[in-house]
C-alpha positions in Angstrom: 113.3 56.1 26.6 110.9 54.3 29.6 107.4 53.4 28.5 106.4 55.9 31.1 108.5 58.9 30.3 106.6 57.2 26.7 103.4 58.1 28.2 104.0 61.7 30.0 105.3 62.7 26.3 102.0 62.1 24.6 101.0 65.4 23.7 97.9 67.3 25.4 95.4 70.5 25.0 96.6 72.8 27.4 95.2 76.0 28.4 97.4 79.1 28.5 97.1 79.2 32.5 98.4 76.0 32.4 101.8 77.5 30.9 102.4 79.4 34.1 104.2 81.8 32.0 106.7 83.9 34.3 108.8 86.8 32.7 112.3 86.3 32.1 111.4 82.4 30.7 113.2 80.9 27.8 111.2 80.1 24.2 112.3 78.5 21.4 111.2 80.5 18.7 110.8 78.9 15.1 110.6 81.0 11.9 109.0 79.8 8.8 110.4 82.3 5.9 111.9 79.3 4.3 111.2 75.3 3.7 113.1 74.3 7.2 111.9 76.1 10.2 114.9 77.5 11.9 115.3 78.1 15.3 116.5 81.0 17.9 115.7 81.4 21.0 114.0 84.2 23.5 112.6 85.4 26.6 109.6 86.5 27.7 109.3 90.0 28.0 105.6 90.0 28.9 101.7 89.5 28.1 98.2 90.8 28.0 95.8 87.7 28.5 93.9 87.5 25.3 95.4 89.9 23.3 99.1 89.5 22.8 102.2 88.2 24.2 106.2 90.2 24.2 109.4 88.8 23.3 112.8 90.0 22.8 113.6 89.9 18.9 115.6 86.9 18.8 119.9 87.6 18.1 122.1 85.3 15.3 125.7 86.3 15.3 125.3 89.2 17.7 121.9 91.1 15.7 118.3 90.6 15.5 117.3 88.6 13.2 114.8 90.1 10.5 111.2 90.3 11.6 107.9 91.5 10.1 104.7 91.8 10.8 102.3 88.5 9.6 104.9 86.5 10.0 104.0 82.8 11.3 105.9 82.1 14.2 106.2 78.6 16.6 106.3 78.9 20.1 108.2 76.5 22.3 108.5 76.4 25.9 109.6 75.0 29.3 107.7 76.1 32.5 107.4 73.7 35.3 106.9 70.3 33.5 105.5 71.2 30.9 106.9 71.5 27.2 104.3 73.6 25.3 104.2 74.8 21.9 101.4 77.2 19.7 101.3 78.9 16.6 101.3 83.0 16.7 102.3 85.5 14.5 103.6 88.2 14.9 101.6 91.9 15.5 104.2 94.2 15.3 107.8 95.0 15.7 109.3 97.6 17.7 113.0 97.7 16.6 116.4 99.3 17.9 116.7 100.3 20.3 114.2 98.6 22.0 114.3 95.2 19.7 111.2 93.4 20.9 108.0 92.5 19.3 104.3 91.6 19.9 102.8 88.5 19.2 99.2 87.8 18.8 98.2 85.5 21.8 97.5 81.8 21.5 94.6 80.3 20.5 95.4 76.7 21.1 98.1 75.1 22.9 99.9 71.8 23.0 102.4 70.5 25.7 103.7 67.3 27.1 104.2 66.8 30.5 107.6 66.1 32.0 108.0 64.6 35.3 111.1 63.2 37.0 114.6 63.9 36.6 114.7 64.2 32.7 118.0 63.0 31.1 119.6 63.8 28.0 122.3 63.5 25.7 125.7 64.8 26.2 129.0 65.0 25.2 131.0 66.3 28.4 134.7 65.8 29.1 135.2 65.3 32.7 137.6 64.1 35.0 136.7 61.3 38.0 138.9 60.9 40.9 138.7 59.2 44.8 137.2 60.4 47.2 140.3 61.3 50.1 142.6 59.4 47.3 146.0 60.5 46.0 144.6 63.1 43.7 145.4 60.4 40.1 141.8 61.4 38.0 140.2 58.9 35.7 139.7 60.8 32.0 135.7 60.5 30.9 133.1 62.3 29.5 129.4 62.6 30.8 127.0 61.0 27.5 123.8 61.6 29.6 122.9 63.9 32.5 120.2 65.4 34.3 119.6 67.2 37.5 120.1 64.3 39.9 123.3 62.5 37.6 125.1 61.1 34.5 126.3 58.4 32.6 129.7 58.3 32.3 132.0 56.4 30.3 136.0 55.7 30.5 138.4 53.7 28.7 139.7 52.7 32.3 138.3 51.9 35.6 137.2 53.8 38.4 139.6 53.5 40.7 139.4 50.5 43.2 135.9 50.6 46.2 134.9 53.3 44.7 131.6 53.4 45.9 131.5 57.3 45.6 134.3 59.7 43.2 134.6 63.4 42.6 133.3 64.7 39.0 134.9 67.6 38.0 133.6 69.3 34.4 132.3 71.9 33.1 128.7 74.2 32.4 127.9 76.4 30.0 126.4 79.4 31.6 124.2 81.2 29.4 123.7 83.6 28.2 127.2 84.2 27.2 128.1 80.4 27.3 131.4 80.9 29.8 131.9 77.4 30.8 131.7 77.8 34.6 134.0 74.7 36.8 131.7 72.3 38.7 132.8 70.0 41.0 130.6 67.5 43.0 130.8 63.9 44.7 129.1 61.5 42.8 127.4 57.9 44.1 128.7 55.1 42.0 125.1 53.3 41.4 126.1 51.0 38.2 128.9 49.6 36.1 129.3 47.5 32.9 131.8 46.9 30.4 131.1 46.6 26.7 133.6 46.6 23.6 132.1 48.5 20.7 134.3 46.6 18.4 136.7 43.9 18.0 139.4 45.8 17.6 138.3 48.9 20.8 139.3 48.4 23.5 136.8 48.3 26.4 134.9 51.0 27.7 133.6 51.6 31.3 130.1 52.1 32.0 129.2 54.2 35.2 125.7 55.1 36.4 126.5 57.7 39.1 124.2 59.9 41.6 125.0 63.6 41.9 125.5 64.3 46.2 124.9 67.7 47.4 125.3 69.4 43.7 125.5 73.0 44.3 122.5 75.4 43.5 123.8 76.9 41.2 125.2 73.8 39.0 121.5 72.3 39.6 120.1 75.7 37.9 122.5 75.5 35.2 121.8 71.2 33.9 118.6 72.2 34.4 118.7 74.9 31.9 120.9 72.7 30.0 118.4 69.5 29.8 115.6 71.9 29.2 117.2 73.7 26.5 118.2 70.3 24.9 114.1 69.1 25.2 112.9 71.9 23.5 115.4 72.0 20.9 115.2 68.1 20.2 113.0 65.7 21.9 115.3 63.1 20.5 117.8 63.8 23.0 115.9 62.5 25.8 117.2 59.0 27.1 
């Protein structure tokens, strides 16, 4: 993490309006029934300012989780350039077939500002090939990723004089996690070679910048990045 990123991650107080909450925004919901908080994902249905929020009841293994009035929750949300969190409690449960709850309106909101294309750790298998070449592919993996680029690692060097390569990988599409093939041009910005251990082969690492990324793929990468940030800030590179 860079000094600039660390400075941006310093917590600060936010007003409710700063979160810019939109209907359908993805939320992380943490319950506190047990010693270790449990984490789920939900979506915002709506809110009445200074009164309550309405969210879908999170699901686990395809079924709504148990929620009762008075349960304390922590909500985390990414909106715009801010990751915000606040404490609230369950006020009313609307069970099947509606499956939503009213939550108390937040009174104190902590947030951090995340500007720029934040990179997160990843383990995504990929294939790289020379643009306009004979189709020979190099097996690699994306070890970190953002909406603008990635770091790829491989045991084989990319084709010589490859300033731009074709990069192919798959992304999971929420909420079904169906795999969507992605193929994009990627400009090679830097390269390093290192041997992880004396008895291991060299590993080639390349920093690449996506070129003309499809807007649909951009959105998927954005969602993946922000979801990772919501779930675990240690994934920030």
